[in-house]
C-alpha positions in Angstrom: -8.3 -3.0 -4.3 -10.8 -2.1 -1.7 -10.2 -2.8 2.0 -12.8 -5.6 1.9 -11.1 -7.3 -1.1 -7.7 -7.2 0.6 -9.2 -8.6 3.8 -10.8 -11.5 1.8 -7.5 -12.1 0.0 -5.8 -12.4 3.4 -8.4 -14.8 4.7 -7.9 -17.0 1.7 -4.1 -16.9 2.2 -4.4 -17.9 5.8 -6.8 -20.8 5.0 -4.1 -22.4 3.0 -2.0 -23.1 6.1 -2.6 -26.3 8.1 -1.4 -25.0 11.5 -0.5 -21.9 13.4 3.3 -22.5 13.2 3.0 -22.1 9.4 0.8 -19.0 9.9 3.4 -17.5 12.3 6.1 -18.1 9.8 4.0 -16.4 7.1 3.4 -13.4 9.3 7.1 -13.1 10.0 7.7 -13.3 6.2 5.2 -10.4 5.7 7.2 -8.4 8.2 10.2 -8.5 5.8 8.1 -6.7 3.2 7.0 -3.9 5.6 7.3 -0.4 4.2 9.9 0.7 6.7 9.5 4.1 8.4 12.1 6.7 7.7 14.6 7.1 10.5 13.6 10.8 11.0 10.0 9.5 11.7 11.1 7.1 14.4 10.0 9.5 17.1 8.4 9.0 20.4 5.3 10.7 19.1 5.0 7.9 16.5 5.4 5.1 19.0 2.2 3.1 19.6 1.3 3.0 23.3 0.0 -0.3 24.5 2.4 -2.5 22.6 4.8 -4.8 24.4 7.5 -4.2 21.8 8.3 -0.9 20.2 6.2 -0.1 17.2 6.5 3.1 15.2 3.7 4.1 12.9 3.8 7.0 10.5 1.1 8.3 8.1 1.0 10.9 5.4 -1.8 11.9 3.1 -1.0 11.7 -0.6 -3.5 12.3 -3.4 -6.4 11.7 -1.0 -5.1 8.3 0.4 -3.1 7.6 3.5 0.3 6.0 3.1 1.5 4.2 6.2 5.0 3.2 7.1 6.1 1.4 10.3 8.7 -0.6 12.1 9.1 -2.7 15.1 11.9 -4.2 17.2 10.1 -7.5 17.3 9.9 -9.8 14.3 6.4 -11.1 14.9 5.0 -7.7 15.7 6.7 -6.4 12.5 4.7 -9.0 10.6 1.4 -8.1 12.3 1.8 -4.4 11.5 2.8 -5.3 7.9 -0.5 -7.3 7.7 -2.5 -4.2 8.9 -0.7 -1.8 6.6 -1.4 -4.1 3.6 -5.1 -3.6 4.4 -5.2 0.0 5.4 -2.3 1.7 3.5 -3.1 3.5 0.2 -6.8 3.8 1.2 -9.0 6.9 1.7 -9.4 8.0 5.3 -13.2 7.6 5.2 -12.8 4.0 3.9 -10.4 3.2 6.8 -12.8 4.6 9.3 -15.8 2.6 7.8 -13.9 -0.7 7.6 -14.4 -3.4 10.1 -11.7 -5.7 11.5 -13.6 -9.0 11.2 -10.8 -10.5 9.1 -8.6 -10.6 12.2 -11.1 -12.9 13.9 -11.7 -14.9 10.8 -8.0 -15.8 10.4 -7.9 -16.5 14.2 -5.0 -14.0 14.8 -6.1 -12.4 18.1 -6.9 -15.8 19.7 -3.4 -17.1 18.8 -1.5 -14.1 20.3 -0.4 -13.7 23.9 -2.6 -11.2 25.8 0.0 -8.5 25.6 0.4 -9.0 21.8 -3.4 -9.0 21.4 -3.6 -5.7 23.2 -0.8 -4.4 21.0 -2.8 -5.5 17.9 -5.9 -3.6 19.2 -3.6 -0.5 19.9 -2.2 -0.7 16.3 -5.7 -0.7 14.8 -6.7 2.2 17.1 -3.8 4.3 16.0 -4.5 3.5 12.3 -8.1 4.7 12.8 -6.9 7.8 14.8 -4.5 8.7 11.9 -7.4 8.3 9.5 -9.5 10.7 11.6 -6.7 13.2 11.6 -6.1 12.9 7.9 -9.8 13.1 7.1 -10.0 16.5 8.8 -7.4 17.7 6.3 -9.7 16.8 3.4 -12.8 18.6 4.7 
């Protein structure tokens, strides 16, 4: 699936919930399916700066696509990063760099997070894009 198709699928899923408590529960459930980072990659260099909780993000280039894995010490944050990895993992670096993040606003996520969690969300996206830039240079 393309990034846009995955984003549209997420928008559809979130539209099925009546209130934000149900959406938070869904995000937490998504966190349980997160591709967990290997212990040897839980390094300070893989910690995302700007997150209130600890979030480790690791990427590797495999057959021209980036595979992400991550973990967090906070259950909601783990769900948020799982949501992002669902969109951006197994995608080409150029596609990640070209993708927009409008789906986050469309599902209302940023406005329903505390300011520190919203900053963390922005930091996670920034790191995903930085990894994509780094991996893209390996392809050229």
